[in-house]
N, CA, C and O atoms as CSV, one atom per row, in Angstrom:
chain,resi,resn,atom,element,x,y,z
A,1,MET,N,N,0.837,-1.172,0.000
A,1,MET,CA,C,0.000,0.000,0.000
A,1,MET,C,C,0.884,1.238,0.000
A,1,MET,O,O,1.863,1.312,0.743
A,2,THR,N,N,0.543,2.185,-0.817
A,2,THR,CA,C,1.289,3.423,-0.927
A,2,THR,C,C,0.883,4.399,0.177
A,2,THR,O,O,-0.134,4.213,0.845
A,3,THR,N,N,1.693,5.435,0.354
A,3,THR,CA,C,1.340,6.470,1.323
A,3,THR,C,C,0.739,7.688,0.645
A,3,THR,O,O,0.477,8.697,1.300
A,4,ALA,N,N,0.517,7.603,-0.660
A,4,ALA,CA,C,-0.109,8.723,-1.371
A,4,ALA,C,C,-1.525,8.933,-0.841
A,4,ALA,O,O,-2.212,7.966,-0.513
A,5,PRO,N,N,-1.962,10.175,-0.757
A,5,PRO,CA,C,-3.304,10.446,-0.227
A,5,PRO,C,C,-4.404,9.846,-1.100
A,5,PRO,O,O,-4.288,9.804,-2.324
A,6,PRO,N,N,-5.459,9.388,-0.457
A,6,PRO,CA,C,-6.603,8.881,-1.222
A,6,PRO,C,C,-7.376,10.031,-1.847
A,6,PRO,O,O,-7.459,11.120,-1.281
A,7,VAL,N,N,-7.948,9.773,-3.035
A,7,VAL,CA,C,-8.722,10.815,-3.718
A,7,VAL,C,C,-10.152,10.401,-4.030
A,7,VAL,O,O,-11.005,11.263,-4.244
A,8,ARG,N,N,-10.439,9.083,-4.061
A,8,ARG,CA,C,-11.783,8.658,-4.448
A,8,ARG,C,C,-11.966,7.173,-4.165
A,8,ARG,O,O,-11.016,6.391,-4.170
A,9,LEU,N,N,-13.215,6.817,-3.919
A,9,LEU,CA,C,-13.622,5.416,-3.864
A,9,LEU,C,C,-14.341,5.081,-5.157
A,9,LEU,O,O,-15.197,5.842,-5.609
A,10,THR,N,N,-14.004,3.952,-5.754
A,10,THR,CA,C,-14.678,3.493,-6.968
A,10,THR,C,C,-15.173,2.072,-6.757
A,10,THR,O,O,-14.413,1.174,-6.393
A,11,LEU,N,N,-16.462,1.894,-6.993
A,11,LEU,CA,C,-17.115,0.599,-6.846
A,11,LEU,C,C,-17.454,0.056,-8.223
A,11,LEU,O,O,-18.145,0.712,-9.003
A,12,ILE,N,N,-16.970,-1.142,-8.522
A,12,ILE,CA,C,-17.257,-1.822,-9.789
A,12,ILE,C,C,-18.444,-2.753,-9.541
A,12,ILE,O,O,-18.406,-3.591,-8.639
A,13,THR,N,N,-19.503,-2.600,-10.352
A,13,THR,CA,C,-20.746,-3.326,-10.114
A,13,THR,C,C,-21.384,-3.776,-11.424
A,13,THR,O,O,-20.872,-3.535,-12.517
A,14,ALA,N,N,-22.528,-4.443,-11.262
A,14,ALA,CA,C,-23.480,-4.698,-12.342
A,14,ALA,C,C,-24.861,-4.672,-11.689
A,14,ALA,O,O,-25.029,-5.137,-10.561
A,15,THR,N,N,-25.834,-4.134,-12.393
A,15,THR,CA,C,-27.162,-3.975,-11.790
A,15,THR,C,C,-27.824,-5.313,-11.466
A,15,THR,O,O,-28.683,-5.368,-10.586
A,16,TRP,N,N,-27.449,-6.388,-12.152
A,16,TRP,CA,C,-28.057,-7.695,-11.930
A,16,TRP,C,C,-27.455,-8.444,-10.741
A,16,TRP,O,O,-27.974,-9.489,-10.350
A,17,CYS,N,N,-26.389,-7.935,-10.171
A,17,CYS,CA,C,-25.654,-8.618,-9.107
A,17,CYS,C,C,-26.211,-8.233,-7.734
A,17,CYS,O,O,-26.153,-7.059,-7.366
A,18,PRO,N,N,-26.750,-9.190,-6.964
A,18,PRO,CA,C,-27.300,-8.859,-5.648
A,18,PRO,C,C,-26.232,-8.471,-4.618
A,18,PRO,O,O,-26.560,-7.875,-3.591
A,19,HIS,N,N,-24.977,-8.797,-4.875
A,19,HIS,CA,C,-23.891,-8.363,-3.995
A,19,HIS,C,C,-23.564,-6.890,-4.243
A,19,HIS,O,O,-22.985,-6.212,-3.394
A,20,CYS,N,N,-23.951,-6.414,-5.434
A,20,CYS,CA,C,-23.656,-5.036,-5.845
A,20,CYS,C,C,-24.812,-4.087,-5.556
A,20,CYS,O,O,-24.660,-3.089,-4.851
A,21,VAL,N,N,-25.970,-4.424,-6.117
A,21,VAL,CA,C,-27.145,-3.558,-6.047
A,21,VAL,C,C,-28.258,-4.321,-5.352
A,21,VAL,O,O,-28.672,-5.371,-5.843
A,22,PRO,N,N,-28.740,-3.844,-4.261
A,22,PRO,CA,C,-28.409,-2.604,-3.564
A,22,PRO,C,C,-27.370,-2.774,-2.459
A,22,PRO,O,O,-26.962,-1.782,-1.855
A,23,LEU,N,N,-26.927,-4.010,-2.175
A,23,LEU,CA,C,-26.086,-4.255,-1.005
A,23,LEU,C,C,-24.866,-3.324,-0.949
A,23,LEU,O,O,-24.634,-2.678,0.074
A,24,SER,N,N,-24.102,-3.250,-2.014
A,24,SER,CA,C,-22.892,-2.419,-2.006
A,24,SER,C,C,-23.179,-0.958,-2.340
A,24,SER,O,O,-22.612,-0.053,-1.728
A,25,THR,N,N,-24.052,-0.736,-3.304
A,25,THR,CA,C,-24.331,0.653,-3.699
A,25,THR,C,C,-24.986,1.442,-2.572
A,25,THR,O,O,-24.800,2.655,-2.486
A,26,ASP,N,N,-25.743,0.784,-1.713
A,26,ASP,CA,C,-26.359,1.480,-0.580
A,26,ASP,C,C,-25.360,1.814,0.520
A,26,ASP,O,O,-25.577,2.763,1.274
A,27,ARG,N,N,-24.282,1.067,0.630
A,27,ARG,CA,C,-23.298,1.286,1.692
A,27,ARG,C,C,-22.158,2.205,1.274
A,27,ARG,O,O,-21.501,2.802,2.127
A,28,LEU,N,N,-21.919,2.323,-0.017
A,28,LEU,CA,C,-20.827,3.158,-0.508
A,28,LEU,C,C,-20.909,4.607,-0.025
A,28,LEU,O,O,-19.892,5.133,0.426
A,29,PRO,N,N,-22.054,5.280,-0.094
A,29,PRO,CA,C,-22.097,6.679,0.365
A,29,PRO,C,C,-21.689,6.847,1.834
A,29,PRO,O,O,-21.034,7.831,2.178
A,30,ALA,N,N,-22.060,5.915,2.692
A,30,ALA,CA,C,-21.682,6.017,4.106
A,30,ALA,C,C,-20.172,5.908,4.281
A,30,ALA,O,O,-19.579,6.642,5.071
A,31,LEU,N,N,-19.554,4.991,3.543
A,31,LEU,CA,C,-18.100,4.844,3.624
A,31,LEU,C,C,-17.407,6.082,3.077
A,31,LEU,O,O,-16.452,6.578,3.676
A,32,ALA,N,N,-17.877,6.579,1.953
A,32,ALA,CA,C,-17.274,7.779,1.360
A,32,ALA,C,C,-17.380,8.962,2.318
A,32,ALA,O,O,-16.430,9.730,2.471
A,33,LYS,N,N,-18.517,9.104,2.950
A,33,LYS,CA,C,-18.703,10.207,3.906
A,33,LYS,C,C,-17.753,10.071,5.083
A,33,LYS,O,O,-17.145,11.053,5.508
A,34,ARG,N,N,-17.621,8.860,5.614
A,34,ARG,CA,C,-16.725,8.642,6.763
A,34,ARG,C,C,-15.273,8.937,6.409
A,34,ARG,O,O,-14.506,9.400,7.253
A,35,LEU,N,N,-14.892,8.668,5.153
A,35,LEU,CA,C,-13.515,8.931,4.725
A,35,LEU,C,C,-13.330,10.336,4.169
A,35,LEU,O,O,-12.202,10.774,3.940
A,36,GLY,N,N,-14.436,11.042,3.951
A,36,GLY,CA,C,-14.350,12.393,3.385
A,36,GLY,C,C,-13.911,12.383,1.933
A,36,GLY,O,O,-13.170,13.265,1.498
A,37,LEU,N,N,-14.368,11.383,1.179
A,37,LEU,CA,C,-13.949,11.233,-0.212
A,37,LEU,C,C,-15.158,11.170,-1.139
A,37,LEU,O,O,-16.232,10.724,-0.734
A,38,PRO,N,N,-14.984,11.619,-2.388
A,38,PRO,CA,C,-16.039,11.388,-3.372
A,38,PRO,C,C,-16.043,9.914,-3.763
A,38,PRO,O,O,-15.064,9.197,-3.553
A,39,SER,N,N,-17.150,9.482,-4.329
A,39,SER,CA,C,-17.238,8.095,-4.783
A,39,SER,C,C,-17.877,8.053,-6.160
A,39,SER,O,O,-18.550,8.990,-6.591
A,40,ARG,N,N,-17.646,6.947,-6.828
A,40,ARG,CA,C,-18.301,6.707,-8.118
A,40,ARG,C,C,-18.585,5.224,-8.236
A,40,ARG,O,O,-17.931,4.393,-7.607
A,41,VAL,N,N,-19.570,4.914,-9.051
A,41,VAL,CA,C,-19.951,3.532,-9.333
A,41,VAL,C,C,-19.776,3.313,-10.823
A,41,VAL,O,O,-20.287,4.087,-11.633
A,42,LEU,N,N,-19.054,2.259,-11.189
A,42,LEU,CA,C,-18.871,1.890,-12.588
A,42,LEU,C,C,-19.586,0.571,-12.836
A,42,LEU,O,O,-19.318,-0.428,-12.169
A,43,ASP,N,N,-20.496,0.577,-13.799
A,43,ASP,CA,C,-21.281,-0.604,-14.156
A,43,ASP,C,C,-20.606,-1.313,-15.326
A,43,ASP,O,O,-20.425,-0.723,-16.392
A,44,ILE,N,N,-20.235,-2.568,-15.132
A,44,ILE,CA,C,-19.516,-3.310,-16.177
A,44,ILE,C,C,-20.375,-3.589,-17.403
A,44,ILE,O,O,-19.844,-3.958,-18.450
A,45,ASP,N,N,-21.684,-3.422,-17.297
A,45,ASP,CA,C,-22.565,-3.644,-18.443
A,45,ASP,C,C,-22.893,-2.365,-19.200
A,45,ASP,O,O,-23.646,-2.395,-20.173
A,46,ASP,N,N,-22.336,-1.252,-18.763
A,46,ASP,CA,C,-22.501,0.030,-19.450
A,46,ASP,C,C,-21.229,0.269,-20.268
A,46,ASP,O,O,-20.164,0.479,-19.687
A,47,PRO,N,N,-21.316,0.242,-21.599
A,47,PRO,CA,C,-20.114,0.379,-22.428
A,47,PRO,C,C,-19.307,1.647,-22.146
A,47,PRO,O,O,-18.093,1.661,-22.352
A,48,THR,N,N,-19.965,2.712,-21.679
A,48,THR,CA,C,-19.235,3.952,-21.387
A,48,THR,C,C,-18.442,3.855,-20.083
A,48,THR,O,O,-17.563,4.681,-19.837
A,49,GLN,N,N,-18.741,2.855,-19.241
A,49,GLN,CA,C,-18.054,2.690,-17.953
A,49,GLN,C,C,-17.189,1.429,-17.902
A,49,GLN,O,O,-16.290,1.315,-17.069
A,50,GLU,N,N,-17.468,0.500,-18.789
A,50,GLU,CA,C,-16.788,-0.799,-18.762
A,50,GLU,C,C,-15.273,-0.694,-18.942
A,50,GLU,O,O,-14.525,-1.390,-18.256
A,51,THR,N,N,-14.818,0.153,-19.840
A,51,THR,CA,C,-13.382,0.269,-20.104
A,51,THR,C,C,-12.627,0.713,-18.862
A,51,THR,O,O,-11.574,0.162,-18.539
A,52,GLU,N,N,-13.169,1.715,-18.162
A,52,GLU,CA,C,-12.509,2.193,-16.941
A,52,GLU,C,C,-12.592,1.140,-15.835
A,52,GLU,O,O,-11.632,0.950,-15.088
A,53,ALA,N,N,-13.722,0.463,-15.727
A,53,ALA,CA,C,-13.854,-0.612,-14.736
A,53,ALA,C,C,-12.821,-1.710,-15.015
A,53,ALA,O,O,-12.127,-2.155,-14.102
A,54,ASP,N,N,-12.722,-2.136,-16.252
A,54,ASP,CA,C,-11.757,-3.180,-16.621
A,54,ASP,C,C,-10.325,-2.735,-16.331
A,54,ASP,O,O,-9.513,-3.533,-15.863
A,55,ARG,N,N,-10.010,-1.475,-16.604
A,55,ARG,CA,C,-8.654,-0.959,-16.354
A,55,ARG,C,C,-8.314,-1.046,-14.868
A,55,ARG,O,O,-7.236,-1.514,-14.500
A,56,LEU,N,N,-9.227,-0.599,-14.025
A,56,LEU,CA,C,-8.977,-0.652,-12.581
A,56,LEU,C,C,-8.805,-2.086,-12.094
A,56,LEU,O,O,-7.871,-2.387,-11.350
A,57,VAL,N,N,-9.703,-2.962,-12.513
A,57,VAL,CA,C,-9.623,-4.354,-12.064
A,57,VAL,C,C,-8.366,-5.020,-12.603
A,57,VAL,O,O,-7.683,-5.733,-11.869
A,58,ARG,N,N,-8.050,-4.798,-13.872
A,58,ARG,CA,C,-6.853,-5.412,-14.472
A,58,ARG,C,C,-5.582,-4.923,-13.771
A,58,ARG,O,O,-4.669,-5.709,-13.518
A,59,SER,N,N,-5.526,-3.642,-13.463
A,59,SER,CA,C,-4.313,-3.047,-12.881
A,59,SER,C,C,-4.168,-3.299,-11.384
A,59,SER,O,O,-3.055,-3.494,-10.895
A,60,PHE,N,N,-5.285,-3.296,-10.650
A,60,PHE,CA,C,-5.178,-3.297,-9.194
A,60,PHE,C,C,-6.036,-4.338,-8.475
A,60,PHE,O,O,-5.861,-4.555,-7.276
A,61,GLY,N,N,-6.949,-4.977,-9.180
A,61,GLY,CA,C,-7.897,-5.876,-8.525
A,61,GLY,C,C,-7.640,-7.331,-8.825
A,61,GLY,O,O,-6.510,-7.754,-9.069
A,62,ARG,N,N,-8.716,-8.081,-8.799
A,62,ARG,CA,C,-8.668,-9.523,-9.080
A,62,ARG,C,C,-9.219,-9.730,-10.481
A,62,ARG,O,O,-10.433,-9.791,-10.673
A,63,TRP,N,N,-8.332,-9.836,-11.455
A,63,TRP,CA,C,-8.701,-9.864,-12.863
A,63,TRP,C,C,-8.776,-11.275,-13.415
A,63,TRP,O,O,-7.917,-12.109,-13.130
A,64,ASP,N,N,-9.792,-11.536,-14.195
A,64,ASP,CA,C,-9.850,-12.597,-15.190
A,64,ASP,C,C,-10.913,-12.156,-16.185
A,64,ASP,O,O,-11.557,-11.129,-15.971
A,65,ASP,N,N,-11.113,-12.895,-17.257
A,65,ASP,CA,C,-12.045,-12.455,-18.300
A,65,ASP,C,C,-13.481,-12.318,-17.806
A,65,ASP,O,O,-14.274,-11.586,-18.398
A,66,ASP,N,N,-13.813,-13.006,-16.742
A,66,ASP,CA,C,-15.150,-12.927,-16.149
A,66,ASP,C,C,-14.979,-12.597,-14.670
A,66,ASP,O,O,-15.398,-13.360,-13.800
A,67,TYR,N,N,-14.350,-11.438,-14.393
A,67,TYR,CA,C,-13.968,-11.122,-13.019
A,67,TYR,C,C,-15.161,-10.953,-12.087
A,67,TYR,O,O,-16.269,-10.600,-12.493
A,68,VAL,N,N,-14.875,-11.224,-10.821
A,68,VAL,CA,C,-15.892,-11.168,-9.782
A,68,VAL,C,C,-16.205,-9.706,-9.434
A,68,VAL,O,O,-15.337,-8.833,-9.471
A,69,ILE,N,N,-17.465,-9.479,-9.100
A,69,ILE,CA,C,-17.908,-8.180,-8.616
A,69,ILE,C,C,-18.707,-8.419,-7.344
A,69,ILE,O,O,-19.238,-9.513,-7.151
A,70,PRO,N,N,-18.804,-7.438,-6.488
A,70,PRO,CA,C,-18.236,-6.100,-6.577
A,70,PRO,C,C,-16.743,-6.104,-6.278
A,70,PRO,O,O,-16.211,-7.013,-5.641
A,71,GLN,N,N,-16.092,-5.060,-6.760
A,71,GLN,CA,C,-14.729,-4.743,-6.366
A,71,GLN,C,C,-14.722,-3.258,-6.031
A,71,GLN,O,O,-15.180,-2.430,-6.817
A,72,LEU,N,N,-14.198,-2.935,-4.855
A,72,LEU,CA,C,-14.149,-1.557,-4.371
A,72,LEU,C,C,-12.698,-1.130,-4.251
A,72,LEU,O,O,-11.879,-1.822,-3.645
A,73,PHE,N,N,-12.389,0.027,-4.838
A,73,PHE,CA,C,-11.019,0.530,-4.856
A,73,PHE,C,C,-10.919,1.878,-4.156
A,73,PHE,O,O,-11.795,2.734,-4.287
A,74,LEU,N,N,-9.836,2.044,-3.414
A,74,LEU,CA,C,-9.457,3.328,-2.863
A,74,LEU,C,C,-8.392,3.880,-3.795
A,74,LEU,O,O,-7.247,3.427,-3.784
A,75,GLU,N,N,-8.779,4.867,-4.606
A,75,GLU,CA,C,-7.847,5.447,-5.570
A,75,GLU,C,C,-7.000,6.527,-4.894
A,75,GLU,O,O,-7.465,7.220,-3.989
A,76,ARG,N,N,-5.769,6.657,-5.341
A,76,ARG,CA,C,-4.809,7.569,-4.708
A,76,ARG,C,C,-4.243,8.580,-5.704
A,76,ARG,O,O,-4.334,8.402,-6.918
A,77,THR,N,N,-3.659,9.640,-5.159
A,77,THR,CA,C,-3.144,10.734,-5.991
A,77,THR,C,C,-2.017,10.308,-6.917
A,77,THR,O,O,-1.793,10.957,-7.939
A,78,ASP,N,N,-1.307,9.245,-6.595
A,78,ASP,CA,C,-0.200,8.802,-7.442
A,78,ASP,C,C,-0.656,7.878,-8.572
A,78,ASP,O,O,0.173,7.317,-9.289
A,79,GLY,N,N,-1.985,7.718,-8.733
A,79,GLY,CA,C,-2.504,6.890,-9.817
A,79,GLY,C,C,-2.681,5.430,-9.457
A,79,GLY,O,O,-3.133,4.642,-10.287
A,80,THR,N,N,-2.333,5.053,-8.236
A,80,THR,CA,C,-2.531,3.678,-7.799
A,80,THR,C,C,-3.906,3.540,-7.157
A,80,THR,O,O,-4.598,4.529,-6.915
A,81,ALA,N,N,-4.285,2.306,-6.888
A,81,ALA,CA,C,-5.553,2.042,-6.221
A,81,ALA,C,C,-5.408,0.772,-5.396
A,81,ALA,O,O,-4.774,-0.193,-5.824
A,82,ASP,N,N,-5.999,0.785,-4.221
A,82,ASP,CA,C,-5.986,-0.384,-3.347
A,82,ASP,C,C,-7.355,-1.053,-3.398
A,82,ASP,O,O,-8.370,-0.389,-3.189
A,83,PRO,N,N,-7.401,-2.361,-3.672
A,83,PRO,CA,C,-8.685,-3.065,-3.598
A,83,PRO,C,C,-9.023,-3.292,-2.129
A,83,PRO,O,O,-8.312,-4.015,-1.431
A,84,ILE,N,N,-10.099,-2.681,-1.662
A,84,ILE,CA,C,-10.426,-2.798,-0.241
A,84,ILE,C,C,-11.629,-3.708,0.009
A,84,ILE,O,O,-11.928,-4.052,1.153
A,85,LEU,N,N,-12.312,-4.092,-1.062
A,85,LEU,CA,C,-13.368,-5.097,-0.959
A,85,LEU,C,C,-13.454,-5.794,-2.316
A,85,LEU,O,O,-13.606,-5.152,-3.355
A,86,VAL,N,N,-13.355,-7.113,-2.281
A,86,VAL,CA,C,-13.481,-7.911,-3.498
A,86,VAL,C,C,-14.455,-9.039,-3.205
A,86,VAL,O,O,-14.275,-9.797,-2.252
A,87,GLY,N,N,-15.484,-9.144,-4.026
A,87,GLY,CA,C,-16.467,-10.201,-3.854
A,87,GLY,C,C,-15.837,-11.578,-4.002
A,87,GLY,O,O,-14.748,-11.728,-4.557
A,88,VAL,N,N,-16.540,-12.570,-3.498
A,88,VAL,CA,C,-16.093,-13.957,-3.595
A,88,VAL,C,C,-17.104,-14.707,-4.453
A,88,VAL,O,O,-18.279,-14.816,-4.103
A,89,ARG,N,N,-16.632,-15.214,-5.570
A,89,ARG,CA,C,-17.510,-15.913,-6.511
A,89,ARG,C,C,-18.296,-17.030,-5.816
A,89,ARG,O,O,-17.724,-17.878,-5.131
A,90,GLY,N,N,-19.608,-17.010,-6.008
A,90,GLY,CA,C,-20.467,-18.046,-5.477
A,90,GLY,C,C,-20.801,-17.925,-4.002
A,90,GLY,O,O,-21.476,-18.793,-3.449
A,91,SER,N,N,-20.339,-16.863,-3.356
A,91,SER,CA,C,-20.593,-16.720,-1.921
A,91,SER,C,C,-21.992,-16.168,-1.667
A,91,SER,O,O,-22.595,-15.560,-2.551
A,92,PRO,N,N,-22.504,-16.380,-0.464
A,92,PRO,CA,C,-23.796,-15.788,-0.130
A,92,PRO,C,C,-23.646,-14.278,0.074
A,92,PRO,O,O,-22.564,-13.788,0.397
A,93,THR,N,N,-24.732,-13.561,-0.116
A,93,THR,CA,C,-24.685,-12.105,0.086
A,93,THR,C,C,-24.330,-11.756,1.526
A,93,THR,O,O,-23.839,-10.659,1.791
A,94,SER,N,N,-24.569,-12.663,2.447
A,94,SER,CA,C,-24.225,-12.394,3.853
A,94,SER,C,C,-22.720,-12.162,4.022
A,94,SER,O,O,-22.318,-11.392,4.895
A,95,LEU,N,N,-21.884,-12.805,3.212
A,95,LEU,CA,C,-20.441,-12.587,3.295
A,95,LEU,C,C,-20.089,-11.180,2.832
A,95,LEU,O,O,-19.282,-10.502,3.468
A,96,THR,N,N,-20.684,-10.737,1.738
A,96,THR,CA,C,-20.434,-9.368,1.256
A,96,THR,C,C,-20.928,-8.364,2.288
A,96,THR,O,O,-20.249,-7.373,2.557
A,97,ARG,N,N,-22.089,-8.601,2.863
A,97,ARG,CA,C,-22.634,-7.713,3.907
A,97,ARG,C,C,-21.667,-7.630,5.085
A,97,ARG,O,O,-21.419,-6.545,5.609
A,98,GLN,N,N,-21.121,-8.770,5.501
A,98,GLN,CA,C,-20.167,-8.797,6.613
A,98,GLN,C,C,-18.917,-7.983,6.281
A,98,GLN,O,O,-18.406,-7.253,7.130
A,99,ARG,N,N,-18.436,-8.106,5.067
A,99,ARG,CA,C,-17.238,-7.353,4.685
A,99,ARG,C,C,-17.508,-5.850,4.695
A,99,ARG,O,O,-16.648,-5.070,5.106
A,100,TRP,N,N,-18.693,-5.438,4.249
A,100,TRP,CA,C,-19.069,-4.023,4.319
A,100,TRP,C,C,-19.137,-3.556,5.768
A,100,TRP,O,O,-18.677,-2.459,6.086
A,101,GLU,N,N,-19.705,-4.373,6.645
A,101,GLU,CA,C,-19.792,-4.005,8.059
A,101,GLU,C,C,-18.403,-3.809,8.651
A,101,GLU,O,O,-18.187,-2.894,9.446
A,102,GLU,N,N,-17.465,-4.662,8.268
A,102,GLU,CA,C,-16.081,-4.524,8.738
A,102,GLU,C,C,-15.447,-3.245,8.207
A,102,GLU,O,O,-14.740,-2.552,8.938
A,103,LEU,N,N,-15.695,-2.930,6.942
A,103,LEU,CA,C,-15.177,-1.680,6.360
A,103,LEU,C,C,-15.727,-0.471,7.101
A,103,LEU,O,O,-14.982,0.443,7.455
A,104,LEU,N,N,-17.027,-0.472,7.332
A,104,LEU,CA,C,-17.664,0.670,7.983
A,104,LEU,C,C,-17.294,0.783,9.455
A,104,LEU,O,O,-17.355,1.875,10.020
A,105,ALA,N,N,-16.915,-0.310,10.080
A,105,ALA,CA,C,-16.522,-0.284,11.492
A,105,ALA,C,C,-15.173,0.409,11.683
A,105,ALA,O,O,-14.949,1.043,12.714
A,106,ASP,N,N,-14.277,0.297,10.709
A,106,ASP,CA,C,-12.944,0.902,10.833
A,106,ASP,C,C,-12.429,1.347,9.467
A,106,ASP,O,O,-11.443,0.797,8.978
A,107,PRO,N,N,-13.070,2.327,8.845
A,107,PRO,CA,C,-12.647,2.737,7.511
A,107,PRO,C,C,-11.282,3.424,7.483
A,107,PRO,O,O,-10.608,3.425,6.453
A,108,ASP,N,N,-10.877,4.003,8.601
A,108,ASP,CA,C,-9.609,4.738,8.616
A,108,ASP,C,C,-8.389,3.841,8.504
A,108,ASP,O,O,-7.283,4.335,8.282
A,109,ARG,N,N,-8.564,2.537,8.651
A,109,ARG,CA,C,-7.396,1.649,8.544
A,109,ARG,C,C,-6.762,1.710,7.155
A,109,ARG,O,O,-5.593,1.363,6.993
A,110,PHE,N,N,-7.526,2.149,6.154
A,110,PHE,CA,C,-6.982,2.225,4.796
A,110,PHE,C,C,-6.281,3.549,4.515
A,110,PHE,O,O,-5.579,3.683,3.513
A,111,THR,N,N,-6.471,4.524,5.397
A,111,THR,CA,C,-5.873,5.831,5.157
A,111,THR,C,C,-4.821,6.190,6.200
A,111,THR,O,O,-4.183,7.239,6.099
A,112,LYS,N,N,-4.632,5.325,7.208
A,112,LYS,CA,C,-3.610,5.601,8.227
A,112,LYS,C,C,-2.239,5.644,7.563
A,112,LYS,O,O,-1.904,4.805,6.727
A,113,GLY,N,N,-1.469,6.628,7.952
A,113,GLY,CA,C,-0.126,6.762,7.405
A,113,GLY,C,C,-0.072,7.460,6.065
A,113,GLY,O,O,1.002,7.571,5.474
A,114,THR,N,N,-1.206,7.935,5.566
A,114,THR,CA,C,-1.195,8.663,4.301
A,114,THR,C,C,-1.239,10.148,4.590
A,114,THR,O,O,-1.723,10.583,5.636
A,115,ARG,N,N,-0.736,10.904,3.664
A,115,ARG,CA,C,-0.758,12.356,3.776
A,115,ARG,C,C,-2.055,12.844,3.151
A,115,ARG,O,O,-2.306,12.612,1.969
A,116,ARG,N,N,-2.881,13.520,3.944
A,116,ARG,CA,C,-4.154,14.033,3.416
A,116,ARG,C,C,-4.111,15.522,3.298
A,116,ARG,O,O,-5.090,16.136,2.873
């Protein structure tokens, strides 16, 4: 993990995915507010957003041709991004919910030691 300051949260989703919508999309604003960062949602089924979603996942996430979603990235000023939540293929939504609860319980663990 870099020490560059965080600049944005980006959530990679698809509208048909129950781990994404509404489970992750409903929790993203609370996390962004707690971290004081803007957020964006990229839908892999929207051609205008897919290229950027694929770039983030290929560069910093868990990539394969049919990559798992959701994937949540903490983007930084130096152009890097940390994957802070990655879905688990075939898992129940309760696992994704638990991971969100853990993120929201201590969101500052991803920004400690960074210059803001």
